[in-house]
C-alpha positions in Angstrom: 0.0 0.0 0.0 2.9 2.4 0.7 4.0 2.1 -3.0 0.5 2.6 -4.2 0.0 5.8 -2.3 3.4 7.3 -3.2 2.6 6.7 -6.8 -0.8 8.3 -6.4 0.8 11.4 -4.8 3.3 11.6 -7.6 0.6 11.4 -10.3 -1.7 13.9 -8.7 1.2 16.3 -8.2 2.3 15.8 -11.8 -1.3 16.5 -12.9 -1.3 19.7 -10.9 2.0 20.9 -12.3 1.0 20.4 -15.9 -2.7 21.5 -15.7 -2.6 24.3 -13.2 0.9 25.1 -14.5 -0.4 26.2 -17.9 -3.2 28.3 -16.5 -0.8 30.0 -14.0 1.4 30.7 -17.1 -1.6 32.2 -18.9 -2.1 34.5 -15.8 1.6 35.6 -16.0 1.2 36.3 -19.8 -2.0 38.2 -19.0 0.0 40.9 -17.1 2.2 41.6 -20.1 -0.7 42.0 -22.5 -2.3 45.4 -22.9 -4.9 44.6 -25.6 -8.3 43.9 -24.1 -9.3 41.5 -26.8 -6.2 39.4 -26.2 -6.9 39.4 -22.5 -10.4 38.2 -23.1 -9.1 35.3 -25.3 -6.7 34.3 -22.5 -9.3 34.2 -19.8 -11.9 32.5 -22.0 -9.3 29.8 -22.9 -8.9 28.8 -19.3 -12.3 29.7 -17.7 -13.8 26.2 -18.1 -10.9 24.4 -16.5 -8.8 26.6 -14.2 -10.7 25.9 -11.0 -10.8 22.1 -11.7 -7.0 22.2 -12.2 -6.5 23.4 -8.7 -8.4 20.4 -7.4 -5.3 18.3 -7.9 -3.4 20.4 -5.4 -6.0 19.8 -2.8 -6.0 16.1 -3.5 -2.2 16.0 -3.3 -2.3 17.7 0.1 -5.1 15.3 1.3 -3.2 12.2 0.2 0.0 13.4 1.9 -1.8 14.2 5.1 -3.5 10.8 5.2 -0.8 8.5 3.9 2.4 10.2 5.1 1.4 12.4 8.1 5.0 12.7 9.5 6.2 14.1 6.1 3.1 16.4 6.0 3.9 17.8 9.4 7.6 18.3 8.7 7.0 19.9 5.3 4.3 22.2 6.7 6.6 23.3 9.5 9.4 24.0 7.0 7.4 25.8 4.3 4.6 27.4 6.3 5.3 30.9 5.1 5.9 30.2 1.4 2.8 27.9 1.3 0.6 30.6 2.9 1.9 33.1 0.4 1.2 30.7 -2.5 -2.3 30.0 -1.3 -2.9 33.7 -0.9 -1.8 34.2 -4.5 -4.2 31.4 -5.7 -7.1 32.9 -3.8 -6.3 36.4 -5.1 -6.2 35.3 -8.7 -9.5 33.4 -8.3 -11.3 36.5 -6.9 -9.8 38.7 -9.5 -10.9 36.3 -12.3 -14.5 36.7 -11.3 -14.5 40.4 -10.3 -12.8 41.8 -13.4 -15.8 41.1 -15.6 -18.1 42.9 -13.1 -16.1 46.1 -13.0 -15.2 49.0 -15.4 -13.3 51.8 -13.8 -11.6 49.4 -11.3 -10.9 46.6 -13.8 -7.1 47.5 -13.8 -7.0 46.6 -10.1 -8.4 43.1 -10.7 -6.2 42.6 -13.8 -3.1 43.4 -11.7 -4.3 41.1 -9.0 -4.9 38.3 -11.4 -1.4 38.7 -12.9 0.2 39.2 -9.4 -1.5 36.2 -7.9 -0.5 34.0 -10.7 3.2 35.1 -10.6 3.4 34.9 -6.8 1.9 31.4 -6.6 4.2 30.2 -9.4 7.3 31.7 -7.9 6.6 30.2 -4.4 6.1 26.8 -5.9 9.5 27.0 -7.7 11.1 28.3 -4.5 9.7 25.4 -2.5 11.0 22.8 -5.0 14.4 24.4 -5.0 14.6 24.3 -1.2 13.6 20.6 -1.3 16.3 19.8 -3.8 18.9 21.7 -1.7 17.8 19.9 1.4 15.5 20.4 4.4 17.1 20.3 7.8 15.6 17.6 9.9 16.3 16.3 13.4 14.7 12.8 13.6 11.4 13.3 11.9 11.0 17.0 12.7 12.0 20.2 11.0 15.1 21.6 12.7 15.9 24.7 10.6 14.8 28.3 10.9 11.7 29.7 9.2 13.7 31.4 6.4 16.0 28.5 5.4 14.3 28.5 1.9 15.6 32.0 1.2 18.8 30.8 -0.6 20.1 31.6 -4.0 19.2 28.2 -5.5 15.6 28.2 -4.3 15.2 31.8 -5.6 16.7 30.7 -8.9 14.2 27.8 -9.1 11.3 30.2 -8.4 12.4 32.4 -11.3 12.9 29.3 -13.5 9.5 27.8 -12.8 7.9 31.2 -13.6 9.5 31.1 -17.1 8.6 27.4 -17.4 4.9 27.9 -16.5 4.7 30.9 -18.8 6.1 28.8 -21.7 3.5 26.1 -20.9 0.7 28.7 -20.8 1.8 30.2 -24.1 1.9 26.7 -25.7 -1.6 26.1 -24.5 -2.9 29.4 -25.8 -1.4 28.9 -29.3 -3.8 26.0 -29.8 -6.8 27.9 -28.5 -6.5 31.5 -29.7 -7.1 33.6 -32.8 -4.5 34.0 -35.5 -3.6 37.6 -34.3 -2.8 36.4 -30.8 -1.2 33.3 -32.1 1.4 35.3 -34.0 2.2 37.3 -31.0 2.6 34.2 -28.9 5.0 32.5 -31.3 7.4 35.4 -30.8 7.0 35.2 -27.0 7.6 31.5 -27.0 10.9 31.9 -28.8 12.1 34.2 -26.0 10.7 31.8 -23.3 12.5 28.8 -24.8 15.8 30.7 -24.5 15.0 31.7 -20.9 14.2 28.2 -19.9 17.3 26.8 -21.5 19.4 29.4 -19.6 17.7 28.4 -16.4 18.6 24.8 -16.9 22.2 25.7 -17.6 22.4 27.8 -14.5 20.8 25.2 -12.2 23.1 22.5 -13.5 26.2 24.7 -13.0 25.1 25.6 -9.4 24.4 21.9 -8.6 27.9 20.9 -9.8 29.7 23.7 -8.0 27.9 23.2 -4.7 27.9 19.4 -4.9 24.2 19.0 -4.3 23.3 15.5 -3.3 20.9 15.1 -6.2 23.8 15.0 -8.6 25.3 12.1 -6.7 22.1 10.2 -7.1 22.2 10.7 -10.8 25.7 9.2 -11.0 24.5 6.2 -8.8 21.5 5.6 -11.0 22.5 5.9 -14.6 19.1 4.5 -15.8 17.7 7.9 -14.8 19.5 9.3 -17.8 16.6 7.9 -20.0 14.2 10.5 -18.6 16.3 13.6 -19.4 16.9 12.1 -22.8 13.1 11.8 -23.3 12.7 15.5 -22.2 15.5 16.5 -24.7 13.7 14.7 -27.6 10.4 16.4 -26.6 12.2 19.8 -26.5 13.7 19.3 -30.0 10.3 18.3 -31.4 8.9 21.4 -29.7 11.4 23.7 -31.3 10.9 22.1 -34.7 7.1 22.4 -34.4 7.5 26.1 -33.4 9.7 26.7 -36.5 7.2 24.9 -38.8 4.1 26.6 -37.1 2.7 23.2 -36.1 0.9 24.6 -33.2 -1.0 21.5 -32.1 2.4 19.9 -31.1 3.5 22.6 -28.8 1.5 22.0 -25.7 1.9 18.1 -25.7 5.7 18.5 -26.2 6.0 21.2 -23.4 4.0 18.9 -21.1 6.4 16.0 -22.0 9.4 18.2 -21.0 7.8 19.0 -17.6 6.8 15.3 -17.1 10.4 14.1 -17.9 11.8 16.7 -15.4 9.3 15.8 -12.7 10.0 12.0 -13.1 13.7 12.6 -13.1 13.6 14.3 -9.7 11.1 11.8 -8.3 13.4 9.0 -9.3 16.4 10.8 -7.9 14.7 11.3 -4.5 13.4 7.7 -4.1 13.0 6.3 -1.5 13.0 9.6 0.3 9.8 11.6 0.6 11.7 14.6 2.0 15.1 14.5 0.4 17.4 13.3 1.8 16.3 12.9 5.4 12.9 11.0 5.6 12.0 7.9 3.6 8.4 6.9 2.6 8.6 4.0 4.9 9.5 6.2 7.9 6.7 8.7 7.1 3.9 6.3 6.3 0.7 5.8 8.2 -0.2 2.4 9.7 -1.2 -0.2 7.2 -4.8 -0.2 8.5 -5.1 3.5 7.7 -3.6 3.1 4.2 -6.2 0.3 3.5 -9.0 2.4 4.9 -8.0 5.3 2.6 -7.9 3.0 -0.4 -11.7 2.2 -0.2 -12.6 5.9 -0.2 -10.0 7.9 -2.0 -8.4 5.1 -4.0 -11.4 3.6 -5.8 -13.9 6.5 -5.6 -12.5 10.0 -5.3 -9.4 9.7 -7.5 -11.1 8.0 -10.4 -14.1 10.4 -10.3 -11.8 13.4 -10.3 -9.7 12.0 -13.2 -12.9 11.2 -15.2 -14.3 14.7 -14.6 -11.0 16.3 -15.8 -10.9 14.2 -19.0 -14.6 15.0 -19.8 -14.1 18.7 -19.2 -11.0 18.8 -21.5 -12.8 16.8 -24.1 -15.9 19.1 -24.1 -13.8 22.3 -24.3 -11.2 21.0 -26.7 -10.1 22.8 -29.9 -9.7 26.5 -30.7 -12.1 29.1 -29.3 -15.1 30.1 -31.3 -16.1 33.6 -32.1 -19.3 33.3 -30.1 -17.3 32.4 -26.9 -15.4 35.7 -26.8 -18.4 38.1 -27.1 -16.4 41.4 -26.8 -19.0 43.2 -29.0 -21.9 42.3 -26.8 -20.3 43.5 -23.6 -19.0 46.7 -25.2 -22.4 47.5 -26.6 -23.9 47.0 -23.2 -21.4 49.3 -21.5 -22.0 51.9 -24.2 -25.8 51.9 -23.6 -25.3 52.1 -19.8 -22.9 55.0 -20.0 -25.1 56.9 -22.5 -28.0 56.5 -20.1 -25.9 57.7 -17.1 -24.6 60.8 -18.9 -28.0 61.7 -20.4 -29.5 61.5 -16.9 -26.8 63.9 -15.6 -27.0 66.2 -18.6 -23.4 65.5 -19.6 -22.1 64.5 -23.0 -21.5 60.8 -23.2 -18.0 59.4 -23.1 -17.8 56.0 -24.8 -15.6 53.2 -23.4 -12.3 52.6 -25.2 
């Protein structure tokens, strides 16, 4: 049962990274876009799925709490502040997503909040991963460091790198959903993001070698792990070729494959540790009776239902956006009528919305 639950945690975490990763990336791109019609396309592209994507984060936390409570307690103690900031960012972007359509003069506030919440949540996730790779100070099964141990150069670098990575993932998703005008702009952006991600990989590899991070030793001890980075490299080359040939439907699958290969590489490097390199899955696991009890509820009911819901949602909303989904003219016409009525009532000349 221990192996089953660690695989489930890995799969739910991977689902969150890829699925919520691209809509967080869309949120980051949103802040660098000034055209309202482009912003509408971005939000419309993720509106049917963004809240469902975050469900995988909740499930991951639930599984970790139930199956590996010792690891849950140690991780929460170590990353209490960055996790709170991350959750605040996710809440802020959710509120902003809904409120920006209900406002006119204050829309810029909610637009900034949506972008800021997406960027903060992404950066904190990368920072947490970087601190995990660098090592969490433990004494027995308890966190033994200070509350700011994660404020190192390597975690901060990982936060920046994941921000570029999620933005690339979001751009790759949008290319397959958006209009031709936005698609052309995104292709130029993707070219820059590819260079930024490659630079990040080079910098992290250089840092790991110079500071002799333990993860590098694990790669030398397990040469079979080299297959996964090779798979990621092949996917990256296909991605670059598809970008050059304007084969947009290949971009998101290949970007997802790169993320999957990187995730599995680190998961294989950490095994059998659940907190590298201080606490194993066997030390952190719940009693066998608890793991079996969870199986009958989460294992055969909640997880399959969530996976089925996700697949159905993505199937229903597959393909490029239709013109009727954007509706910019309808809302603009409504705003025009409302403002004309307000100005006529006050005796002022109407000022139409831009």
